[in-house]
RODO-2510 file (C-alpha; in nm, 4 decimals, decimal comma):
residues 228
     n   res          X          Y          Z
     1     m    -1,7819    10,8865     3,7459
     2     i    -1,8699    11,0034     4,1192
     3     r    -1,8793    11,3163     4,1538
     4     e    -1,7010    11,5476     4,3777
     5     a    -1,8599    11,5272     4,7224
     6     g    -1,8711    11,6048     5,0954
     7     v    -2,0639    11,5035     5,3874
     8     l    -2,1806    11,6620     5,7018
     9     l    -1,9864    11,5937     5,9948
    10     l    -2,1415    11,6088     6,3254
    11     a    -2,1250    11,7485     6,6252
    12     l    -2,1148    11,5101     6,9149
    13     s    -2,3286    11,5979     7,1671
    14     a    -2,6131    11,6510     6,8544
    15     v    -2,6194    11,3708     6,6668
    16     a    -2,9814    11,2886     6,4986
    17     c    -3,0839    10,8611     6,4669
    18     a    -3,4154    10,9460     6,2425
    19     p    -3,5167    11,2169     5,9977
    20     g    -3,7955    11,2360     6,2498
    21     d    -3,5969    11,3207     6,5472
    22     v    -3,6726    11,6420     6,6953
    23     r    -3,3712    11,7773     6,8349
    24     p    -3,2003    12,0849     6,6845
    25     a    -3,0360    12,0477     6,3936
    26     p    -2,6372    11,9452     6,4619
    27     t    -2,3708    12,1976     6,3249
    28     a    -2,1737    12,0246     6,0796
    29     t    -1,8520    12,0515     5,8733
    30     v    -1,8320    11,9387     5,5508
    31     l    -1,5651    11,6783     5,4579
    32     p    -1,4610    11,4532     5,1177
    33     l    -1,5885    11,0888     5,0671
    34     v    -1,3369    10,9967     4,8494
    35     t    -0,9654    11,0016     4,8631
    36     p    -0,7986    11,2704     4,6590
    37     g    -0,6463    11,1000     4,3373
    38     f    -0,8953    10,7954     4,3800
    39     p    -0,9313    10,6342     4,1155
    40     p    -0,5724    10,5994     3,9785
    41     t    -0,5318    10,7263     3,6004
    42     a    -0,5183    10,4836     3,3214
    43     a    -0,1582    10,5246     3,3789
    44     q    -0,1274    10,4700     3,7229
    45     a    -0,3341    10,2180     3,7140
    46     r    -0,0506    10,0294     3,4673
    47     t     0,1800    10,1065     3,6613
    48     r     0,0261     9,9658     3,9854
    49     l    -0,1921     9,6894     3,8493
    50     a     0,2392     9,5740     3,7325
    51     g     0,3755     9,6074     4,0670
    52     l     0,0714     9,3713     4,1645
    53     k     0,2002     9,0319     4,4092
    54     v     0,0168     8,7520     4,1320
    55     a    -0,1179     8,4963     4,2786
    56     w    -0,4095     8,2559     4,3591
    57     g    -0,6604     8,2987     4,5710
    58     e    -0,5870     8,1592     4,9103
    59     n    -0,8576     8,0167     5,1618
    60     w    -1,1088     8,0824     5,0353
    61     q    -1,3292     7,8086     5,1826
    62     t    -1,2644     8,0139     5,5216
    63     y    -1,4500     8,3178     5,3921
    64     e    -1,7219     8,4651     5,6316
    65     r    -1,8942     8,8162     5,5884
    66     a    -1,8735     8,8697     5,9614
    67     k    -1,5161     8,8451     5,9331
    68     f    -1,5897     9,2235     5,8575
    69     g    -1,7557     9,3158     6,0773
    70     n    -2,1386     9,3340     6,1217
    71     g    -2,3569     9,5420     5,8844
    72     w    -2,1782     9,9353     5,8239
    73     s    -1,9593    10,1274     6,0911
    74     d    -1,8610    10,4821     6,0889
    75     e    -1,6135    10,3415     6,3849
    76     t    -1,2636    10,3234     6,0821
    77     d    -1,0650    10,6023     5,9538
    78     a    -1,1536    10,4732     5,6088
    79     p    -1,2528    10,7962     5,3544
    80     g    -1,6072    10,9070     5,5130
    81     g    -1,4841    10,7566     5,9402
    82     r    -1,5508    10,9191     6,2203
    83     n    -1,7768    11,1803     6,0415
    84     g    -2,1347    11,0634     6,2457
    85     c    -2,3157    10,9451     5,9342
    86     d    -2,4546    10,5454     5,8530
    87     t    -2,1242    10,4379     5,6251
    88     r    -2,4264    10,4067     5,3008
    89     d    -2,5577    10,7187     5,3806
    90     d    -2,2435    10,7867     5,2652
    91     v    -2,2064    10,6603     4,9359
    92     l    -2,6021    10,7700     4,8638
    93     h    -2,4986    11,0876     4,9172
    94     r    -2,1729    11,0919     4,7435
    95     d    -2,3393    10,9005     4,3958
    96     l    -2,6331    11,0245     4,3675
    97     d    -2,7451    11,3382     4,1864
    98     d    -3,0821    11,5699     4,2780
    99     v    -2,9899    11,5132     4,6880
   100     r    -3,2431    11,5602     4,9783
   101     l    -3,1030    11,5424     5,2716
   102     g    -3,2859    11,5172     5,5718
   103     d    -3,4235    11,9045     5,8060
   104     r    -3,3167    11,7272     6,1352
   105     n    -3,0676    11,4183     6,0679
   106     p    -2,8213    11,5952     5,7303
   107     c    -2,6529    11,2221     5,7170
   108     v    -2,9713    11,0661     5,6547
   109     v    -3,0263    11,1043     5,2488
   110     l    -3,4016    11,1268     5,1770
   111     s    -3,4449    11,1013     4,7614
   112     g    -3,2426    11,1883     4,4599
   113     v    -3,1362    10,9899     4,1441
   114     l    -2,8615    10,7171     4,0622
   115     h    -2,7173    10,6886     3,7481
   116     d    -2,5823    10,3534     3,7823
   117     p    -2,2198    10,3352     3,6496
   118     y    -2,2522     9,9564     3,5673
   119     t    -2,5508     9,9497     3,3933
   120     g    -2,6777    10,3215     3,2806
   121     k    -3,0464    10,3191     3,3845
   122     e    -3,1244    10,5809     3,5759
   123     l    -3,2616    10,4439     3,9531
   124     p    -3,4439    10,6743     4,1254
   125     y    -3,4226    10,7098     4,5411
   126     s    -3,6858    10,7244     4,8449
   127     y    -3,5886    10,7262     5,1922
   128     r    -3,8973    10,5202     5,2650
   129     k    -3,9742    10,3611     4,9761
   130     a    -3,8161     9,9821     4,8246
   131     s    -3,4997    10,0399     4,6296
   132     q    -3,2932     9,8769     4,3562
   133     i    -3,0216    10,0627     4,4637
   134     q    -2,7531     9,8705     4,6424
   135     t    -2,4421     9,9534     4,7976
   136     d    -2,1276     9,7112     4,6013
   137     h    -1,8230     9,6465     4,7515
   138     v    -1,6411     9,7235     4,3586
   139     v    -1,3851     9,4279     4,5042
   140     a    -1,6044     9,1758     4,7235
   141     l    -1,5016     9,1110     5,0470
   142     g    -1,4527     8,7543     4,9278
   143     a    -1,2916     8,8336     4,6750
   144     a    -1,1023     9,0693     4,8985
   145     w    -1,0474     8,7644     5,1209
   146     r    -0,9057     8,5214     4,9025
   147     a    -0,6458     8,7933     4,7626
   148     g    -0,4637     8,8627     5,0942
   149     a    -0,7494     8,9713     5,3714
   150     w    -0,7482     8,6733     5,5372
   151     a    -0,4257     8,7234     5,7153
   152     w    -0,5565     9,0536     5,8523
   153     t    -0,6486     9,2511     6,2053
   154     p    -1,0313     9,2401     6,2282
   155     e    -0,9662     9,6318     6,2343
   156     r    -0,8525     9,6439     5,9070
   157     r    -1,0909     9,4084     5,7775
   158     l    -1,3139     9,6156     5,9356
   159     t    -1,2208     9,9955     5,7879
   160     y    -1,2169     9,8187     5,4168
   161     a    -1,5631     9,7323     5,4299
   162     n    -1,6695    10,0899     5,5190
   163     d    -1,3601    10,2296     5,3024
   164     l    -1,6099    10,4751     5,0669
   165     d    -1,3174    10,4501     4,8235
   166     v    -1,4037    10,0553     4,7647
   167     l    -1,7952    10,1403     4,7749
   168     l    -2,0450    10,2396     4,5059
   169     a    -2,4477    10,2995     4,4685
   170     t    -2,5450    10,0601     4,2447
   171     d    -2,8065     9,8520     4,0301
   172     k    -2,9382     9,5783     4,3220
   173     q    -2,9728     9,2691     4,0283
   174     t    -2,6484     9,3893     3,8652
   175     n    -2,5104     9,3755     4,1743
   176     y    -2,6033     8,9649     4,2972
   177     d    -2,4616     8,8618     3,9628
   178     k    -2,1541     9,0132     4,0433
   179     s    -2,1309     8,8609     4,3334
   180     s    -1,7715     8,8208     4,4639
   181     k    -1,6472     8,7492     4,0926
   182     t    -1,3285     8,8853     3,9658
   183     p    -1,3084     9,0566     3,6100
   184     d    -1,2136     8,8296     3,4367
   185     r    -1,5555     8,6250     3,5314
   186     w    -1,7624     8,9611     3,5470
   187     r    -1,7401     9,2665     3,3668
   188     p    -2,0287     9,6181     3,3926
   189     p    -2,3045     9,5066     3,1687
   190     r    -2,2175     9,9039     3,0455
   191     s    -1,8942     9,8770     2,8474
   192     a    -1,8215    10,2694     2,8908
   193     y    -1,7207    10,1959     3,2317
   194     g    -1,4956     9,8977     3,1650
   195     c    -1,2081    10,1824     3,2065
   196     e    -1,3114    10,3153     3,5363
   197     y    -1,3508     9,9980     3,6451
   198     g    -1,0290     9,8973     3,5912
   199     r    -0,8916    10,1843     3,7051
   200     r    -1,0962    10,1803     4,0793
   201     w    -1,0166     9,7738     4,0652
   202     t    -0,6426     9,8441     4,0419
   203     g    -0,6986    10,1484     4,2416
   204     i    -0,8851     9,9382     4,5449
   205     k    -0,6200     9,6123     4,5345
   206     a    -0,2963     9,8879     4,5703
   207     k    -0,4088    10,0734     4,8342
   208     y    -0,4760     9,7355     5,0603
   209     g    -0,2132     9,5358     4,8564
   210     l    -0,4318     9,2642     4,7695
   211     t    -0,2541     8,9625     4,5317
   212     v    -0,4297     8,9554     4,1713
   213     s    -0,4535     8,5913     3,9838
   214     p    -0,3289     8,5415     3,6742
   215     p    -0,6484     8,5249     3,4277
   216     e    -0,7929     8,8434     3,6738
   217     k    -0,4943     9,0659     3,5581
   218     k    -0,4956     8,9667     3,2143
   219     a    -0,8577     9,1015     3,2428
   220     v    -0,7876     9,4085     3,4108
   221     e    -0,5064     9,4826     3,1816
   222     e    -0,8173     9,4259     2,9296
   223     l    -1,0412     9,6634     3,0467
   224     l    -0,7274     9,9584     3,1390
   225     a    -0,6467     9,8925     2,7619
   226     t    -1,0746    10,0621     2,7111
   227     c    -0,9107    10,3723     2,8332
   228     r    -0,8889    10,6820     2,6235
***
């Protein structure tokens, strides 16, 4: 489960670009990296799931990653947006334990440890070394596209792609395996995470007004049934 966390909001006059930048450390303010009340409780998730429109995916053949923006962007009003920090660094700051931040640029995560929610693996992170950690869109961009994002404005798609409520730091290979599959086709290997995965999935779909397919809804109901 994501721990309570904040991130540094950098003064615009002194935003550093890399750990080695020699400019003075910026003035900072702490902001939350998750929407209050997210993910919903199991009871809330069951109610929200019941209210989602049930429909088969559409326009899958027109999906392109670039339609959600080119890479990470801080220029959105999603949680963590406009704080001067890269979206991926926001995710690492929030999800890793034993985090060490850059002295000159406190946006940059230099090291930490991820307790991967999907597998239970303990994955170390170091800024200058290859990592087994990736940033996963829980409801993948392709899945969101099929569920209604194809009709959104480019601005809304950019917001979705950088919304910290949608994102998790996870094991790289598991993220590859998951791809854009919905819960009727993929669930976290670590069964103990099934309840929270269902809560997050439902919370994201409800937040953005996305549809669910009939088998997807049944699978999410099964995940929420594991909540205690």
